[in-house]
Every structure is written in C-alpha cells, then in structure tokens.
N, C-alpha and C positions, 0 to 999 in steps of 0.2 A: 504493499499499499504506500509506504514511504517513497519507494522508488517510482511508483506511478505518479504521485504528486510532484516529485522532482522533474519527471519527464514532461508533465503538463506545464509546469512553470517554465522550463527551458523552452518548450515549444511556443509558449505565449510570448516570452521575451524575444525569441528569434523572429516571430511574426511582427512584433512591435518595432524591432530594429529595421526590418524590411520596410515597414510603413514609413518610418522616419527617413530612411534613405530615399524612398519614393518622393518625399517632399523636397529633396535636393540637399539634404544635410550630408556632408562628407564624412567618411569614416574617421578622419583625424579629430573631428569635432565630437564624434561618438565614443571617445576614449573612455568616458564614464558610462559603463553599461548598466548602472543601477536604474530601477524604474524612475526614481526622482531625476536622475541625470538625463534620461530619455525625454521626460516631460519638459525639463529646462531647455534642452536642445531644440525641441519642437517649438516652444514659445519664442526662443531667441530667433529662430529662423523665420517663423510666421510674422512676428511682430516687428522685428528690427532688421531682418536680413542677415543676422549673425550676431555674435556676442560683442560686448563692448571692447574697444581696442585702444583707448587712450588713458594715460595716467593723468593725475592732477598737474604734474610738471609739464606735460605736453599740452594740456588745455591752457595752462597759464601762458606758455610760450606763444600759442596761436592767438590767444585773446589779448596779449600784451599787458598782462597784469601779473602780480606776484602769486607764487604757488600758495603761500599762506592764505591769501585772500580767497582763492578757489576752495581750499579746504574748509575755511570758515563758512563760506556761503553754503557749501554742501551740507555742513552740520546744521546750519540755520534752516535748511529745507527739510530737515528731519532724517537725514541719512548718517550712518556712521562715518567716521573719518576715513577717507579713501586711502590714506598713507601712500604707498607706491604701487597700489594695485590698479589694474586696468578696469575701471568701472564706468568710463565715459565714452560717449559716442561723438563723432565730429560735429553733429548738430547741436551739441551742448555748448559749444564755444560761444555762440551768440548770446545765450542766456547769461553767461558770466560777464560779457561785455556790457549788456544792458544793466545788470546790477551795479557794476562799477561806475557806469555813467550816471545812474540814478543817485548813487552815493555822492558823486561829485556835485550834482545839482541840488539835492535836498539835504545832504548830510548823512553820516553813517547810521546814527540811531534810528531816524524815521524809516530809512530804507531797510534796515535790519528787521524792524517790525513788519514791514510789508513782505519781506522775504519769508519770514515765519508764516505769515498768513497764506502766502502762495503755496508753501509746502503743505500746510494743513489742508487747504482746500483741494489741492490735487490728490492728496492721499485719501481724503474722504470720497472723492469721485471714483477713484480706482477701487477702494474697498467696497463701495456700494455696488459697483459693477461685478466684482468678484463674488459678492454674496448671492448673485443670481444662480450660480452653479449649485451650491448646496440647497438653496431654497427650491430649486426645480428638480434636482436629481439626487439629493441626499448625499451620502458619502460615496463619491465616485471611485474611491480607492477599492471598493468592493467589486467594481466592474473588471472584466478582463483588461489587461494592459493595453491591448490594441484599441479597445473601445474608449479607454481613458484618453489615449493620444488623439483619436479621431474627434472626440468631444472637445478636448483642449484646443485642437487645431481650429475647429469651427468657431468656438467661443473667442479664440485669439483673433481670428479674422474680423469678427464683429468689434472687438476691443480696438483693433487697429483703425477701423473705420470711425469709431467713436473719437479716438484721439485725433484723427485727421479733421473731424468736424468741429472740434473744440474752438479753434481760432474764430470761426464765424460766430459761435455762441458768445465768445468773449466780447466781440464787437457789440452785440445786443446788450449784454450785461453792462458794458461800459456806458452805453447811451442811457440806459435806465438809471444807473448809479449817478451819472452826471446830472440827469434831470431831477432826481430826488435831492441831490446836494444843492441844486439851485433854488430849492424852495425856502431856504432860510439863510440868514447871514451868520457868519462865524465870529466869535470873539477873538481877541488877539492871542489867546492861549489855545485856540483851535477848537473850542467848544461851540456847540450850536443848540438852540432850543428844539426839543422834540417831545412828542407825547409817546409814552411807553405803555404797552399793555402786556399783561400776562393772563393766560387762561389755563386753568388747572383742572384735570379730571378728578372727580370725587370717587373715593373708595377704589381706586384702580389697583392698588396693591393686593387687596383681598380678592378682587375679581381675577387678577392675574394668577394668584395662587390656586384659585378654584378651577379656572379654565384658561390656561395660558395660550392655547392656540386661538380660541375664540377672541380673547382679549387682544392678542397681537393683530388680528385682522381688523378688529374694531378701532384700535389705535391708528392703524394704517389709514383707514377711512377718515378718521378725525384729522390726521395730518394732511390728507388730500384736500379736505374741505377747508381747513385752516389756511392752506396756501392760497386757495381760490379767494377766500373771504378777504385776505389781506391785499393781494395784488390787484383785485378789481377795484379797490378803493384807493389805489395809489400809495399803499403803505409798503413797508419793507419787512419781510419775514426775517427776523434775526437768527433764530435757532429754535430747535426742539430740544428740550432737556427732559428725558424720560417721557412722562405723560403730560408735559407742560409745553406750551408754545409761547415764545416771546416775539413781539412785533413792535414796530414803530411807525408813527405817522407825523406829518407836520403839525397837526393840531389835535386837541383832545376830542372834539366831536367825532372825528373819524375813528379814533381808538375805541370810543364807546360803541359806535356803530358796529365795528368788527367784533367786539366782545359780546354784544347782544346777539349777533348772528351766530357766533360759536356756541354760546350758552343755549340758545333756542334749538340749534341743530342737535346738540348732544341730548337735550331733553326728549327729542323725538326718536333717538336711536334705541333699538331693542336690546342692546347689549351693554351700553354704558349707563352708569348710575346717575350721572349728572356732571355739571361743571360749574365753576365759579371763576370770577375774573377780577383783576385789579388794574387801575390806570392812574398815571400821574404825568405831569408836564414839568419840564425844567431843562436846565443846561446839562448836556451830556457830552462825553468824549467818545468818538468812534475810533477803534484801533483793532488791528488784527481780525477784522471781520466781526467784531463784537461791539457792544455799546456799554459804557460805564457811566456811573454818576449816581448822585443821591436819589434822583427821581426814579432811576432803574431799581434801586434797592427798595424804595417806597412802594412802587407798583407791585413788585414781587411779594412784599410783606402783605399788602392789601389783598392780593389774590389768595394768599394762604389763610387769611382770617375772614374772608367774605362768606356769608351764608351760602349754602348750596343753591344754585340757580340764580344767584345775584351777582352784581358787579359793584365793587366798592371803589369809588373814585375820589382822589384827593382834590378838593375843591374849596377855595377860600370862601365861597358863598354857600357851602354845604350847611345842613341843619344839625349835624352831629359832630362832636369832638371826641376822638378816641386816642387811646395810648397805642403806639406802634413800637414794637421791639427794635432797638437800634437808633431810635430818634428821641432826643431829650425832651423836646416840646410836644404837646398833644397835637394831633393832626386833625384838621377839619375835613370832613368827608361827606359825601352823599351816597346813598345806596339806591341802586337801580335794580328793581326786581324784588323777589321775596325778602322780607325783613328777617333778621335773626339776631341772636345775642352778639354784641361786639365788645371788645375790650375797652373799658372806660379808663380815662386818665385818673391817676391817683390824686387824692385830695391833699 
C-alpha cells in the first residue's frame, strides 16, 4: 500500500512537471521539484514572465538613487529587507524614482506616510483577490497537483489582468479623491472640517458564535449596502472594522442621512439584530488612508452608546447633555430614532 501511494505521488508530480513545462517554464527554473516550488514557478511564469532578476544595488544604480534608500522604501511598502537578494523586476525602477522625486518635492516624512499607505492598500487588494480561491474551492492542496497548477494558472491569468487594469482605476480614484478634497478648505496644519459617522451592528458577536456562516454572509451584504449608501451621497467610505463601518462627508446632514439609511436597512434584514450609529463634525487629519481627530473619537464613542436602532449625534443645539468616555466636558447631543438610556454627566 505504501509503495502504491508512493507511485501515485510520483506519477502526479511527473504529470505536474509536464504541465508546467507545457507553459514554457524551462527545466533550469524547475530545479525545485517540490509541489510548492512547482506552484511558485507557475505563478512567476504566468504573472511576470519569470522570476525577479535585480538586486537593490542594481535598482539603485538604474534609478540613480542610493541603495539604502531603495531598501528603506521597500521596508516602508511592507516587505522584508531585500539585502543582496534578487527580488526586483526592471519595472520596479520607476517606482523608486517616483518616490525619491516625491520626497524631494514634499519632504521625507509626508512621502514616507504615503508610501506606507500605498503598501497597505496594494497588499489589501492582493489579499482580497487571493481569498477568492479558498472561498470558492476550499483547501486546494487536497486536489491532485496537476489540478492545483491548472487552477493556479487560470487564477494567475485573471490576477495579471486585474493588475494591468489597476492604473485606469487609479485615475478614477484620483479624480474622486481630488473632488472630495475640494469640498473644504484646509488649515495651515493640514486639517480640514469633516463630518464623521460610525454604524455598528448590534449583538453581532453572539450571532457570529451561533451561526458564523450565516453571519458572514449577512455582514457581507451590510458592507455592500454601506458602500452604496455612502458613495451615492458623495461621502467617503473610510474603512470597515469588524462589524462597524466608518465614513465621512463634508457636512453633518449627509452623515445623518447615511446613518439613517444603514440603520433602517439593517432593521429590515432577516439575519441581523439591529444597528446603531454615531456622528460628529470637526477638524480632522487624513493620513495613510485613515482619518484622525477628536471628532472621529467622539463619533465612535457615540455609536457605541447609542440605543439600538438610533443615531446619536453631537450637536450644540441638541436637547440632551451626556458624559462620553475620553472627553472631560459633557457633550450635547440629539438622538434620532428610538430613545434609550444614555450616560449622564456626573454632578
């Protein structure tokens, strides 16, 4: 029996190597005959036409910058230090030139922030794409090796097409971001006034524990609706954190409108227990794709203490004054939707 399993494994690997050769991968590239090595060779060939062939020193020489700068930028992008390994492609050279030119125009610190944001954004894009495989096929390692390679090859071709289409998408994102930035003036310190909203699902942890697959699908639908609700009103979807969405708009009425939409939508869903939201307006700082400021913290706190089905908004004309953790002074608020117990300021 052991010998039979060995023969089957050898036959499978032989067929897999023949398949990879059929893609045009040469025998010298196939020196690593492990299953992982065959998959890597397939990906390198389909996606990039071959493995990386430049070191940091070679990239620095072609870009006209220092090797130390190349290595630092690579780490800022989220990769381990390349040292003297061949991890770069010729097409990478322009990226390092752009980063160096940006640092010369705007300064090292702001451009380093931008570089980290670019690394995180591109990693999120690729990880979301790679998640399609296990979501659709489960553990592909249980498949015969040839089937793994064929599936990897097909998926890699789609990934290559996605990568090639990203520049066009970046143009649209740049136009939208520029239009959103033009809706307000900035202070000398780089801050701008924005309305911030948070919407949080109620009792999601208990529901996830009880039925994780059903809850995962429900949260996915919530995220889809939240995206639509924000963008059609000219807002910016900042991020999803677990079962909570954060968004921003130029003015508070739009934030309230989005929050009402989300709370009402969740109330009609058959699987979600409910939602609550918070909103606040004030000066914020945008950096690394995120938004920071006292009004961000306040909106988040208000969402966490709002009654289920309600929206709690910081408003100087509100009819209630409450205590909010992290804020020394009581906050004047108004509640939109069902009323409920709120934390009162200490006397």
